[in-house]
C-alpha positions in Angstrom: -97.0 256.6 80.7 -95.4 254.1 79.0 -96.8 250.8 79.7 -96.6 247.2 77.7 -97.0 243.8 79.3 -94.2 241.8 80.6 -94.1 238.5 81.0 -92.7 238.1 83.7 -94.6 240.1 85.8 -97.7 238.8 84.5 -99.0 242.4 83.9 -98.5 245.8 81.9 -95.8 247.5 83.4 -93.8 251.0 82.7 -90.3 250.6 80.8 -87.2 252.2 80.2 -85.3 252.2 77.2 -81.6 250.7 77.1 -79.6 251.0 73.3 -77.7 248.1 71.7 -75.7 248.3 68.9 -76.7 245.7 66.1 -72.7 245.6 64.5 -73.6 243.0 61.8 -76.2 242.1 59.5 -76.9 239.3 56.8 -72.6 239.4 56.6 -72.7 243.5 56.2 -71.6 245.4 59.2 -74.1 248.1 60.0 -73.6 249.5 63.5 -77.3 250.0 64.1 -78.4 251.2 66.6 -81.4 249.1 68.4 -84.0 250.4 71.1 -85.1 247.7 73.8 -87.6 248.1 76.4 -86.9 247.1 79.7 -89.5 246.1 82.6 -88.9 249.0 85.1 -89.8 246.2 88.0 -88.1 243.4 87.0 -85.6 243.8 84.4 -86.8 241.8 82.3 -86.9 243.1 78.3 -90.1 243.0 76.9 -91.6 243.3 73.6 -93.2 246.7 72.3 -94.3 246.2 68.8 -94.0 250.3 67.5 -90.2 250.0 69.4 -89.6 247.1 66.8 -91.1 248.7 64.2 -88.9 251.6 64.0 -85.5 249.3 64.8 -86.6 247.1 61.7 -86.9 250.7 59.8 -83.4 251.7 61.1 -81.7 248.3 60.1 -83.1 248.0 56.3 -82.7 250.9 55.5 -78.8 251.0 56.6 -78.5 247.5 55.3 -79.9 248.5 52.0 -77.3 251.4 52.1 -74.3 249.0 52.2 -75.5 246.0 50.5 -76.7 248.6 47.6 -80.6 247.0 47.7 -82.7 248.8 45.6 -85.1 251.1 47.8 -89.1 251.0 48.2 -89.6 254.2 46.5 -87.3 253.4 43.7 -89.8 250.3 43.0 -92.8 252.6 42.8 -91.0 255.2 40.7 -90.3 251.9 38.2 -94.1 251.3 38.4 -95.3 255.0 38.2 -93.2 255.3 34.9 -95.4 252.6 32.7 -98.5 253.4 34.8 -98.0 249.5 36.2 -100.2 248.0 39.2 -97.8 246.0 41.3 -99.5 242.7 40.2 -98.9 243.6 36.6 -95.2 244.0 37.5 -94.7 241.1 39.3 -96.6 239.1 36.6 -93.7 240.7 34.1 -91.0 239.7 36.7 -92.9 236.0 37.1 -92.7 236.8 40.7 -95.6 235.7 43.5 -98.3 237.7 43.5 -97.2 239.3 46.8 -93.8 240.2 46.4 -93.6 243.9 44.7 -96.3 244.7 47.7 -93.8 243.5 50.1 -90.8 244.7 48.8 -92.6 248.1 48.6 -93.9 248.1 51.9 -90.2 248.0 53.3 -89.3 243.8 53.5 -85.6 243.7 52.1 -85.4 242.3 48.5 -83.2 239.1 47.6 -79.9 240.2 46.3 -80.9 238.9 42.9 -84.5 240.4 42.8 -82.6 243.8 43.8 -80.3 243.7 41.3 -82.4 242.4 38.3 -85.1 245.6 39.0 -81.8 248.2 39.2 -81.0 246.7 35.9 -83.9 247.5 34.3 -84.3 250.7 35.9 -81.0 251.4 34.2 -81.7 249.7 30.8 -84.7 250.0 29.3 -84.0 247.7 26.4 -83.5 244.8 29.5 -87.3 246.1 30.9 -88.3 245.8 27.0 -87.3 242.4 26.8 -88.6 241.2 30.2 -92.3 242.9 28.8 -91.9 240.9 25.3 -90.5 237.5 28.0 -94.2 237.8 29.8 -96.6 238.4 26.7 -95.3 235.6 24.7 -96.0 233.4 27.8 -99.4 235.0 28.5 -97.9 236.0 31.9 -99.8 239.7 31.0 -103.0 240.6 29.0 -102.6 242.2 25.6 -103.8 246.0 27.0 -101.0 245.4 30.1 -98.3 244.9 26.7 -100.0 248.0 25.1 -100.0 250.1 28.0 -96.0 249.8 28.2 -95.8 250.1 24.6 -97.6 253.5 24.0 -94.4 254.1 26.6 -92.3 252.9 24.7 -93.3 254.8 21.7 -93.9 251.8 19.5 -97.0 250.9 17.9 -98.7 246.9 18.9 -97.5 245.9 15.3 -94.3 247.1 16.2 -93.8 244.9 19.6 -95.2 242.1 18.2 -93.3 241.5 14.9 -90.2 242.2 17.4 -91.5 238.8 19.9 -92.2 236.8 16.8 -88.5 237.2 15.2 -87.6 236.5 18.8 -89.6 233.6 19.2 -89.2 231.8 15.2 -85.5 232.8 15.2 -83.1 230.5 15.5 -79.4 229.0 14.3 -79.4 227.6 11.0 -79.8 223.8 11.7 -81.7 221.1 9.6 -85.1 221.9 11.3 -85.2 225.4 10.0 -83.8 224.2 6.8 -80.3 226.1 7.5 -82.3 229.6 7.3 -82.5 232.0 10.2 -86.5 233.2 9.9 -87.3 235.9 7.9 -90.1 237.6 8.7 -90.2 239.6 5.5 -90.7 236.8 3.3 -92.8 235.1 5.1 -95.2 237.9 5.3 -95.2 238.9 1.5 -95.2 235.1 1.0 -98.5 234.9 2.4 -99.6 237.7 0.8 -99.1 236.1 -2.2 -100.5 233.0 -1.5 -103.5 234.9 -0.3 -103.9 236.5 -3.3 -103.5 233.6 -5.6 -105.9 230.8 -3.4 -109.7 232.1 -2.3 -110.2 231.7 0.5 -106.9 231.1 2.0 -107.8 229.2 5.8 -105.6 229.4 8.3 -105.8 225.6 8.2 -104.8 225.4 4.1 -101.7 228.1 4.9 -99.9 225.9 7.1 -99.4 222.8 5.0 -98.7 225.1 1.9 -96.0 226.9 3.7 -95.0 223.8 4.7 -95.0 222.2 1.3 -93.4 225.6 0.0 -90.2 225.1 2.1 -89.8 221.6 1.9 -90.1 221.3 -1.7 -87.4 224.1 -2.0 -85.1 222.5 0.7 -85.5 218.9 -1.4 -84.2 220.6 -4.4 -81.4 223.3 -3.0 -80.7 222.1 0.8 -82.0 225.2 1.9 -85.2 226.4 2.8 -87.0 229.8 1.7 -88.8 231.4 5.6 -86.7 229.5 7.7 -89.6 228.2 9.6 -89.6 225.0 11.8 -92.5 223.0 11.6 -93.9 220.3 14.0 -96.6 217.2 13.7 -100.1 217.7 14.8 -103.2 216.0 14.4 -104.6 217.8 11.3 -101.0 217.8 9.8 -98.2 220.2 10.3 -97.9 223.4 11.2 -96.0 226.4 12.6 -93.9 225.0 15.8 -95.8 225.9 19.0 -98.9 226.9 17.1 -96.9 229.8 16.2 -99.2 230.9 13.5 -102.1 231.8 15.5 -99.3 234.9 16.3 -98.7 235.5 12.6 -102.2 235.6 11.8 -103.1 238.0 14.4 -100.1 240.2 13.5 -101.7 243.5 12.4 -100.1 243.1 8.8 -100.1 245.5 6.3 -99.7 242.6 3.8 -102.8 240.6 4.4 -106.2 241.3 6.1 -107.5 238.3 8.8 -111.2 237.7 8.3 -113.5 236.3 11.4 -116.5 234.0 9.9 -119.1 232.2 11.9 -120.2 228.6 10.4 -123.7 227.5 10.7 -122.4 224.9 13.3 -121.1 227.6 15.7 -117.8 227.2 14.9 -115.4 230.6 14.1 -113.1 230.2 10.9 -110.2 232.2 9.7 -109.8 233.7 6.4 -106.5 235.4 4.8 -107.0 237.7 2.5 -104.0 239.9 0.2 -103.8 243.3 0.4 -102.4 242.8 -3.0 -98.9 244.9 -2.0 -96.5 241.9 -1.6 -92.8 242.3 -2.5 -92.0 239.0 -5.2 -88.6 241.2 -5.8 -87.7 239.7 -2.4 -87.4 236.3 -4.0 -85.0 235.0 -6.2 -86.0 233.8 -9.5 -85.6 229.7 -7.9 -87.9 230.3 -4.9 -90.5 232.2 -6.9 -90.5 228.9 -9.2 -90.8 226.4 -6.0 -93.2 228.8 -4.6 -95.7 229.1 -7.9 -95.4 225.1 -8.8 -96.6 224.5 -5.1 -99.3 227.3 -5.0 -100.8 225.7 -8.5 -100.9 222.0 -7.5 -102.3 222.6 -3.9 -104.9 226.0 -4.5 -107.5 224.0 -5.7 -107.7 221.7 -2.2 -109.9 222.1 0.6 -108.5 222.0 4.2 -109.7 218.3 4.5 -107.7 217.1 1.4 -104.6 219.5 2.8 -104.5 217.3 5.8 -104.9 213.8 4.0 -102.3 214.9 1.5 -100.1 215.5 4.9 -100.9 212.7 6.5 -99.1 210.6 3.7 -95.9 211.9 4.5 -93.6 210.4 5.9 -92.3 214.0 7.9 -96.1 213.0 9.6 -96.0 209.6 9.7 -92.8 208.4 11.5 -92.7 211.0 14.4 -94.3 211.9 17.5 -97.1 214.2 17.8 -96.1 218.1 18.9 -92.2 217.1 17.8 -90.4 219.2 15.3 -90.2 218.0 11.7 -86.2 217.2 10.1 -86.1 218.9 6.8 -84.5 215.4 6.4 -87.8 214.5 5.5 -87.8 216.9 2.4 -85.9 214.1 0.4 -89.7 212.3 1.0 -92.1 214.8 -0.2 -94.7 213.2 -2.0 -96.1 216.4 -3.8 -94.2 216.6 -7.2 -94.1 212.4 -7.5 
């Protein structure tokens, strides 16, 4: 015998079931049967948790169909495909911690969330782009990123290269020397610089690249690498500190060595694998590259920093601001 609490009778009573038709829900025609518990003693509608849960299941199921919303099973299938936890999928999408959990337990997703999930299921490239974005913005760890990369049959190097290209490529403008970022040129250039400079530190690399690009722009009104630089405490650095990601990239052209100083600090040295390809550079580019390297190869990190602090490109703009190549005309290196 089923009983439930009746607030009108103030006691547990037997109840009967009457039915109602829910014709519309959130602007969609659903025509779903709703079971309602009714007190046999006074006729009041009463709440019975199990009945209400079943009502919601039927309502949500019908609404998902008519609104073409993604189902909990489809979301779980997506996670299973890439071996992702609910938390990891939420981090990739930039959603709240419990959002995916709620959707999989039966809560209705918003139309925008549903549409985006279905789009990612249908188009793997969209999902890969979202994973790249999440990794760039540090919403997911490298462990999660590598796990997904393995599913795509991509190496971590290939994925990181794709991210670097996406992060460093901009429309041609005065901020990149009217040249789009060229990953091949940068990778081979770093290897070549490391071959010609003893103990090439990442701090020195930023300054040498800056002087190569700005000196070439001064002469030929274009940069070589297409990099954008910003002002920082110790001198110009690649925008948004992306030199860290460039150094971290597992290149075949150079090797990164970490050493600990007597004070306990970690220093990073770049060593050339001596397999750089100079044929990708023009005669004029190589002339400028060699001139800058010869001028700076014996400078220390401190002396390079001091040298860059004399440039208008560093003096006249706010910290962390992009440096326009218009300052190339004022470069003092060969004055």
